[in-house]
TIVO-476430 format. One record per residue: x, y, z of N, C-alpha, C in turn; residue in three letters; chain. Coordinates in steps of 0.05 Angstrom, whole numbers, plus 5000, padded with zeros to 4 digits. Each point is the difference from the previous one (the first is absolute). Layout:
REM TIVO-476430
{{X Y Z} {X Y Z} {X Y Z} ALA A}
...
REM end
This chain:
REM TIVO-476430
{{0522 5126 7475} {4984 4981 4985} {4988 4979 5018} MET A}
{{4974 4997 5001} {4988 4980 5017} {5010 4972 4992} PRO A}
{{4995 4981 5018} {5011 4973 4996} {4989 4987 4975} SER A}
{{4977 5009 4991} {4989 4987 4976} {5008 5013 4974} THR A}
{{5018 5020 5001} {5009 5012 4975} {5021 4982 4988} ASP A}
{{5001 5001 4973} {5019 4983 4986} {5011 5016 4977} THR A}
{{5025 5008 5000} {5009 5016 4978} {5027 4992 4991} SER A}
{{5005 5005 4975} {5026 4997 4989} {5003 5023 4981} THR A}
{{5006 5019 5001} {5003 5021 4981} {4992 4991 4973} ALA A}
{{5006 4979 4990} {4989 4989 4975} {4988 4974 5006} ALA A}
{{5006 4989 5022} {4986 4975 5008} {4993 5003 5029} VAL A}
{{4975 5004 5006} {4993 5001 5028} {4985 4975 5006} ASP A}
{{4996 4993 5024} {4983 4979 5005} {4978 5008 5018} SER A}
{{5014 5004 4980} {4996 5003 5022} {5007 5025 5000} GLY A}
{{5063 4850 5176} {5005 4992 5010} {5012 4990 5004} THR A}
{{5181 4838 5130} {4997 5016 4980} {4996 4979 4984} ILE A}
{{5012 4998 4989} {4998 4976 4986} {4989 4979 5019} ALA A}
{{4987 5008 5021} {4986 4982 5019} {4974 4992 4986} PHE A}
{{4992 4975 5001} {4975 4992 4989} {4983 4986 5021} THR A}
{{5004 5006 5025} {4984 4988 5021} {4971 5007 4996} ALA A}
{{4982 4981 5006} {4972 5005 4995} {4984 4999 5025} THR A}
{{5012 4994 5023} {4984 4997 5024} {5003 5026 5016} ALA A}
{{4978 5008 5013} {5002 5022 5019} {5013 4990 5025} THR A}
{{5021 5014 5009} {5016 4990 5022} {4999 5018 5024} ALA A}
{{5004 4989 5023} {5004 5015 5025} {5026 4992 5012} THR A}
{{5011 5017 5017} {5026 4994 5012} {4999 4973 5014} ALA A}
{{5021 4985 4995} {5001 4974 5013} {4988 4978 4983} GLY A}
{{4987 5007 4978} {4988 4980 4982} {5022 4983 4987} THR A}
{{4995 4974 4997} {5020 4983 4987} {4991 4993 4972} ARG A}
{{5020 5001 4982} {4996 4988 4974} {5021 4978 4998} ILE A}
{{4997 4981 4982} {5018 4977 5000} {5029 5009 4998} PRO A}
{{5016 4991 5020} {5029 5005 4999} {5008 5028 5010} GLY A}
{{4981 5017 5008} {5009 5026 5010} {4980 5012 5018} ARG A}
{{5009 5016 5019} {4983 5015 5018} {4999 5029 4992} ARG A}
{{4976 5011 4998} {4997 5028 4991} {5005 5019 5024} LEU A}
{{5016 5020 4995} {5005 5020 5021} {4984 5025 4993} SER A}
{{4998 5018 5019} {4986 5025 4996} {5012 5016 4977} ALA A}
{{5027 4997 4996} {5014 5014 4979} {4990 4992 4973} ARG A}
{{4992 4975 4997} {4992 4990 4974} {4971 5006 4993} LEU A}
{{4984 5007 5020} {4971 5004 4995} {4994 5021 4979} LEU A}
{{5013 5024 5001} {4994 5020 4980} {5006 4990 4972} PRO A}
{{5021 4984 4997} {5007 4990 4973} {4979 4980 4991} LEU A}
{{4990 4983 5018} {4979 4982 4993} {4975 5014 4992} LEU A}
{{4994 5022 5015} {4975 5015 4994} {5002 5013 4973} ALA A}
{{5024 5010 4993} {5003 5013 4974} {4998 4979 4978} GLU A}
{{5012 4977 5004} {4998 4979 4980} {4971 4992 4996} ALA A}
{{4985 4998 5021} {4972 4993 4998} {4985 5021 4984} GLU A}
{{5007 5025 5003} {4986 5021 4986} {5008 5002 4971} LEU A}
{{5026 4999 4994} {5007 5007 4973} {5025 4985 4989} LEU A}
{{5018 4992 5017} {5026 4990 4991} {5017 5023 4990} ASP A}
{{5025 4998 4999} {5017 5023 4992} {5011 4997 4971} SER A}
{{4995 5020 4983} {5012 4999 4973} {5030 4998 5000} PRO A}
{{5013 5006 5023} {5029 4998 5001} {5010 4972 4993} ALA A}
{{4984 4980 5006} {5008 4972 4995} {4989 4988 4974} GLY A}
{{4988 5016 4983} {4987 4990 4977} {5019 4995 4976} TRP A}
{{5024 5011 5001} {5019 4996 4979} {4994 5018 4976} GLY A}
{{5014 4995 4978} {4998 5016 4976} {4983 4986 4979} ALA A}
{{4987 5017 4983} {4985 4990 4978} {5013 5009 4974} ALA A}
{{5002 4982 4981} {5011 5007 4973} {4979 5016 4984} ALA A}
{{5008 5022 4989} {4982 5015 4982} {5016 5006 4974} THR A}
{{4986 5008 4979} {5014 5007 4975} {5020 5023 5004} PRO A}
{{4997 5016 5022} {5018 5022 5004} {5022 4994 5020} ALA A}
{{4999 4976 5012} {5021 4993 5019} {4988 4987 5025} GLY A}
{{5017 4994 5019} {4991 4987 5025} {4988 5021 5018} ALA A}
{{4976 4994 5010} {4985 5018 5017} {4995 4988 5027} PHE A}
{{5003 5016 5021} {4994 4990 5027} {4989 5023 5017} ARG A}
{{4986 4993 5021} {4990 5019 5019} {5017 5000 5025} LEU A}
{{5005 5024 5011} {5015 5003 5024} {4986 5019 5019} GLU A}
{{4992 4991 5024} {4986 5018 5018} {5014 5026 5005} PRO A}
{{4985 5022 5001} {5011 5027 5003} {5013 5003 5027} VAL A}
{{5023 5014 5001} {5012 5009 5024} {5001 5030 4998} ARG A}
{{4985 5014 5017} {4998 5029 4997} {5027 5014 5002} LEU A}
{{5017 4991 5018} {5026 5013 5003} {5017 4999 4974} GLY A}
{{4995 4980 4984} {5015 4997 4975} {4985 5011 4976} ARG A}
{{4973 4997 5000} {4984 5004 4976} {4984 5025 4999} ASP A}
{{4998 5015 5021} {4981 5023 5001} {5006 5020 4979} LEU A}
{{5025 5008 4995} {5006 5021 4980} {4991 4991 4973} GLU A}
{{5005 4975 4993} {4992 4989 4974} {4970 5001 4997} LEU A}
{{4986 4990 5020} {4971 4998 4998} {4987 5028 4999} LEU A}
{{5011 5019 5015} {4990 5027 5000} {5003 5012 4972} THR A}
{{5022 4996 4987} {5004 5009 4973} {4979 4989 4981} GLY A}
{{4995 4975 5002} {4979 4987 4983} {4973 5012 5006} TRP A}
{{4993 5004 5025} {4973 5010 5007} {4996 5028 4990} MET A}
{{5022 5015 4995} {4997 5027 4990} {5002 5002 4970} ASN A}
{{5002 4978 4986} {4997 4999 4971} {4971 5006 4994} ASP A}
{{4994 5020 4982} {4972 5007 4995} {4983 4977 4991} PRO A}
{{5010 4981 4985} {4984 4978 4991} {4993 4981 5023} GLU A}
{{5018 4997 5018} {4994 4984 5024} {4981 5015 5019} VAL A}
{{5006 5025 5005} {4984 5015 5019} {4971 5003 4991} ALA A}
{{4995 4998 4975} {4972 5003 4990} {4982 4978 5012} ALA A}
{{5012 4977 5006} {4984 4977 5010} {5006 4994 5029} TYR A}
{{5025 5002 5009} {5007 4993 5027} {4994 5023 5020} TRP A}
{{5002 5025 4990} {4993 5023 5016} {5018 5002 5025} GLU A}
{{5026 4995 4997} {5019 5001 5022} {5023 5019 4994} LEU A}
{{4996 5019 4982} {5020 5020 4994} {5005 5017 5025} ALA A}
{{5025 5009 5003} {5006 5017 5023} {5026 4992 5012} GLY A}
{{5006 5010 5024} {5026 4993 5013} {5001 4970 5008} PRO A}
{{5024 4992 5008} {5004 4972 5006} {4983 4990 5023} ASP A}
{{4991 5018 5017} {4983 4992 5022} {4973 4989 4991} ALA A}
{{4991 5009 4977} {4974 4990 4989} {5004 4971 4991} VAL A}
{{5021 4994 4985} {5005 4973 4992} {5006 4982 5024} THR A}
{{5016 5010 5019} {5007 4985 5023} {4976 4992 5016} ALA A}
{{4981 5018 5003} {4976 4993 5016} {4984 4979 4986} ALA A}
{{4998 5001 4974} {4985 4979 4985} {5013 4973 5003} HIS A}
{{5026 4999 4997} {5014 4974 5002} {5000 4990 5028} VAL A}
{{5006 5018 5019} {5002 4992 5028} {4973 4989 5011} ARG A}
{{4978 5010 4990} {4974 4989 5008} {4998 4970 4994} ALA A}
{{5013 4991 4979} {5000 4972 4994} {5021 4985 5016} GLN A}
{{5024 5011 5003} {5021 4987 5014} {4993 4996 5030} LEU A}
{{4986 5020 5011} {4992 4999 5028} {4972 4990 5004} ASP A}
{{4987 4991 4978} {4972 4992 5002} {4995 4972 5008} GLY A}
{{4979 4988 4990} {4991 4974 5010} {5010 4977 4983} ASN A}
{{5018 5006 4981} {5011 4978 4984} {4984 4993 4976} GLY A}
{{4979 5015 4994} {4983 4994 4977} {5013 5010 4974} HIS A}
{{5020 5017 5001} {5011 5012 4976} {5030 5003 5003} SER A}
{{5015 4992 4979} {5029 5001 5001} {5010 5018 4977} ILE A}
{{5012 5023 5005} {5010 5017 4979} {5027 4990 4990} PRO A}
{{5004 4999 4974} {5024 4988 4988} {5011 5018 4978} CYS A}
{{5026 4998 4996} {5013 5010 4976} {4999 4977 4979} LEU A}
{{4997 5007 4975} {5003 4981 4979} {5027 5004 4987} GLY A}
{{5016 4980 5000} {5027 5001 4989} {5002 4984 4974} LEU A}
{{5009 5014 4979} {5003 4987 4974} {5030 4998 4994} LEU A}
{{5010 4975 4999} {5029 4995 4998} {5015 5015 5022} ASP A}
{{4988 5001 5023} {5013 5012 5023} {4996 5030 5004} GLY A}
{{4987 5013 4981} {4996 5029 5001} {4971 5007 5009} THR A}
{{4997 5015 5022} {4973 5008 5008} {4987 5018 4979} PRO A}
{{4976 4992 4991} {4987 5015 4979} {4970 5002 5003} MET A}
{{4989 4988 5022} {4971 5001 5004} {4994 4995 5029} SER A}
{{4976 5008 5008} {4991 4997 5028} {4974 4984 4999} TYR A}
{{4998 4981 5019} {4978 4981 5001} {4989 4999 5029} TRP A}
{{4974 4996 5002} {4988 4992 5025} {4986 4974 4997} GLU A}
{{5008 4980 5014} {4988 4974 5000} {4982 4998 5024} ILE A}
{{4975 4996 4997} {4982 5002 5023} {4978 4979 5000} TYR A}
{{4989 4994 5023} {4978 4981 5003} {4974 5015 4993} ARG A}
{{4991 4996 4975} {4976 5014 4991} {4976 4992 5016} ALA A}
{{4999 4975 5010} {4976 4991 5015} {4999 5012 5028} ASP A}
{{5023 5012 5009} {5000 5013 5026} {5002 5030 4998} LEU A}
{{4999 5010 4975} {5003 5029 4994} {4971 5012 4998} ASP A}
{{4998 5026 5004} {4974 5013 4995} {4988 4994 4973} PRO A}
{{5018 4994 4980} {4990 4993 4974} {4980 4977 5001} LEU A}
{{5003 4982 5019} {4982 4976 5001} {4971 5008 5005} SER A}
{{4995 5024 5008} {4972 5009 5003} {4987 5006 4973} ARG A}
{{5016 5001 4979} {4990 5009 4974} {4999 4978 4979} HIS A}
{{5008 4976 5008} {4998 4977 4981} {4998 4974 5016} TYR A}
{{4991 4979 4988} {4997 4974 5014} {5027 4987 5005} PRO A}
{{5013 5007 5021} {5027 4991 5006} {5000 4970 5007} ALA A}
{{5022 4987 4994} {5005 4973 5009} {5024 4999 5019} ARG A}
{{5001 4981 5018} {5023 4998 5019} {5026 4999 4984} PRO A}
{{5019 5016 5010} {5027 5001 4990} {5002 5013 4972} HIS A}
{{4979 5014 4991} {5004 5017 4976} {5023 5019 5006} ASP A}
{{5018 5002 4980} {5024 5017 5004} {5000 5022 4979} THR A}
{{5003 5024 5010} {4998 5024 4983} {5028 5011 4994} GLY A}
{{5001 5015 4978} {5025 5014 4993} {4994 5029 4992} ILE A}
{{5017 5018 5010} {5002 5027 4991} {5027 5004 4987} HIS A}
{{5002 5016 4980} {5026 5003 4985} {5003 5028 4989} LEU A}
{{5025 5009 5001} {5008 5023 4983} {5027 4994 4989} LEU A}
{{5004 5009 4975} {5027 4998 4988} {5012 5028 5003} ILE A}
{{5023 5001 5014} {5011 5025 5008} {5016 5015 4979} GLY A}
{{5013 4986 4983} {5017 5012 4980} {4984 5003 4974} ASP A}
{{4996 5025 4991} {4985 5005 4976} {5010 4986 4975} GLY A}
{{5026 4994 4999} {5011 4987 4977} {4990 4971 4998} THR A}
{{4989 4989 5021} {4990 4973 5000} {4970 4999 4994} ASN A}
{{4988 5022 4995} {4971 5001 4995} {4994 5000 4970} ARG A}
{{4977 4990 4993} {4991 5002 4972} {5013 4981 4981} GLY A}
{{5013 4978 5010} {5012 4981 4981} {4994 4972 5007} ARG A}
{{4978 4996 5015} {4990 4973 5006} {5013 4987 5024} GLY A}
{{5017 5014 5014} {5013 4989 5023} {4980 4994 5023} LEU A}
{{4981 5018 5003} {4980 4995 5021} {4986 4974 4997} GLY A}
{{4993 4993 4975} {4986 4974 4995} {5018 4977 5009} THR A}
{{5025 5001 4993} {5019 4978 5007} {5003 4998 5030} ALA A}
{{5002 5023 5014} {5004 4999 5029} {4975 4991 5014} LEU A}
{{4977 5009 4991} {4975 4991 5013} {4996 4970 4998} LEU A}
{{5006 4989 4977} {4999 4971 4997} {5019 4986 5019} ARG A}
{{5025 5011 5001} {5020 4988 5017} {4992 5001 5030} ALA A}
{{4990 5022 5009} {4993 5003 5028} {4975 4983 5006} VAL A}
{{4981 4999 4982} {4977 4983 5005} {5009 4971 5003} ALA A}
{{5018 4991 4983} {5011 4973 5001} {5015 4995 5026} ASN A}
{{5015 5020 5009} {5014 4997 5026} {4980 4997 5023} LEU A}
{{4979 5015 4999} {4980 4998 5021} {4988 4971 5000} VAL A}
{{4991 4991 4976} {4987 4974 4999} {5020 4977 5006} LEU A}
{{5025 5003 4993} {5020 4980 5005} {5006 4998 5030} ASP A}
{{4999 5022 5014} {5009 5001 5028} {4978 5001 5020} ASN A}
{{4975 5004 4991} {4977 5001 5019} {4980 4979 4991} ARG A}
{{5004 4975 5008} {4984 4978 4989} {4970 5003 5007} PRO A}
{{4994 5014 5022} {4971 5003 5007} {4987 5023 4985} ARG A}
{{5015 5016 4985} {4989 5022 4984} {4991 4989 4974} CYS A}
{{4975 5003 4993} {4989 4991 4975} {4997 5022 4979} THR A}
{{5003 5026 5010} {4996 5022 4981} {5018 5023 5008} ARG A}
{{5011 5014 4980} {5014 5025 5004} {4982 5022 4991} VAL A}
{{4998 5021 5017} {4980 5021 4996} {5015 5027 4996} ILE A}
{{4988 5017 4983} {5009 5028 4997} {4977 5017 4994} ALA A}
{{5003 5026 5005} {4978 5019 4995} {5011 5027 4990} GLU A}
{{5010 5000 4975} {5009 5025 4988} {4978 5020 4995} PRO A}
{{5007 5025 5002} {4981 5021 4992} {4991 4995 4972} ASP A}
{{4973 5001 4996} {4989 4994 4974} {5010 5020 4979} ILE A}
{{5009 5024 5008} {5009 5020 4981} {5028 4993 4990} ARG A}
{{5014 4983 5014} {5028 4994 4993} {5000 4977 4979} ASN A}
{{4994 5007 4976} {4997 4980 4979} {5026 4984 4995} THR A}
{{5024 5012 5001} {5024 4984 4997} {5002 4978 5021} PRO A}
{{4993 5008 5025} {5001 4980 5021} {4980 4977 4996} SER A}
{{4975 5007 4993} {4980 4980 4996} {5008 4981 4977} VAL A}
{{5012 5012 4979} {5009 4984 4978} {5022 4981 5008} SER A}
{{5019 5010 5017} {5022 4983 5009} {4989 4976 5016} ALA A}
{{4981 5005 5017} {4988 4977 5015} {4987 4980 4981} PHE A}
{{4984 5010 4981} {4987 4982 4982} {5021 4984 4984} LEU A}
{{5021 5012 4992} {5021 4987 4984} {5016 4980 5016} ASN A}
{{4999 5003 5027} {5016 4982 5017} {4984 4978 5012} SER A}
{{4976 4995 4990} {4984 4977 5009} {4979 5006 5020} GLY A}
{{4995 5025 5007} {4978 5008 5017} {4975 5004 4983} PHE A}
{{4977 4997 5012} {4975 5007 4987} {4987 5022 5016} ARG A}
{{4984 5017 4987} {4985 5021 5014} {4974 4988 5009} CYS A}
{{4997 4996 5026} {4977 4988 5011} {4976 5019 5003} SER A}
{{5007 5026 5006} {4979 5019 5005} {5012 5028 5002} ALA A}
{{4983 5020 4999} {5008 5027 5008} {4989 5005 5027} GLU A}
{{5016 5010 5019} {4991 5004 5027} {5006 5028 5009} ILE A}
{{4983 5011 5017} {5004 5027 5011} {5013 4998 5027} ASP A}
{{5025 5009 5001} {5015 5002 5025} {4999 5028 5010} LEU A}
{{5007 5005 5025} {4998 5027 5011} {5015 5021 4984} PRO A}
{{5023 4992 4988} {5017 5020 4987} {4999 4998 4969} GLU A}
{{4986 4981 4989} {5001 4997 4971} {4979 4979 4991} LYS A}
{{4995 5000 4974} {4986 4978 4987} {5021 4982 4988} ARG A}
{{4999 4974 5007} {5021 4982 4994} {4991 4977 4983} ALA A}
{{5018 4989 4985} {4995 4975 4986} {5010 4977 5018} ALA A}
{{4983 4982 5007} {5007 4977 5017} {5013 4979 4982} LEU A}
{{5026 4997 5003} {5015 4981 4983} {5006 4975 5016} MET A}
{{4996 4977 4988} {5004 4974 5014} {5016 4981 4982} ILE A}
{{5020 4988 5012} {5014 4979 4986} {4996 4974 5016} ARG A}
{{4988 4980 4988} {4992 4975 5013} {5023 4980 4998} GLU A}
{{5006 4987 5022} {5019 4979 5000} {4993 4978 4979} ARG A}
{{4974 4993 4999} {4992 4979 4982} {5004 5006 4971} ALA A}
{{5003 5026 4993} {5003 5008 4972} {5028 5010 4994} LEU A}
{{5019 4997 5019} {5026 5013 4996} {5015 4990 4976} ARG A}
{{4996 4975 4993} {5014 4989 4977} {4985 5002 4973} ASN A}
{{4976 5012 5002} {4984 5003 4976} {5000 5028 4989} LEU A}
{{5004 5020 5017} {5000 5028 4991} {5024 5015 5012} ILE A}
REM end
């Protein structure tokens, strides 16, 4: 699945807690501390995206929900099973052996820090997969008028028993709120579900996103969904 795909078997979309904002070089000083070369990658990541690991949990009608960055050694078997679910595979197109899923996730883990793959845990149980990414630095930005620090989300709900009962709407609202609460420079949360995935589009609309446009991406025709910080308490 290309980086601009966003799927959730029933909700698709569809980028540590360091908050440093200055670009640093080895030996640079900030008040009260000297930056070492070891800290520079962490500062760079924080500048790009910040880590969902430090965002904490969000209360939802279904329970406490939080994001936890993927660890392939721990999570690959679970993710591969989800990717081979026919409803997921229809949009993510990652069905096959675990090497297929591993390559997709590893490209983000070993990449430029623009996208962070995460498990979604509901009351401590992994039940969904998310990609939190910098939409303004993604190829998606060539297809819409991006703003600095636009943050995108891709999503799939892995367990079929959690689909079709409104859970996607609750989780999308929760994750959008987590993004806006923890990324103060982000003014919009972006998603681009396949226009054919009507349950997904409906879930976004019901969770406070608006459909800004239909856009043609290399792999699909998508609904460009936007949730504005300025309107978060109104819709």
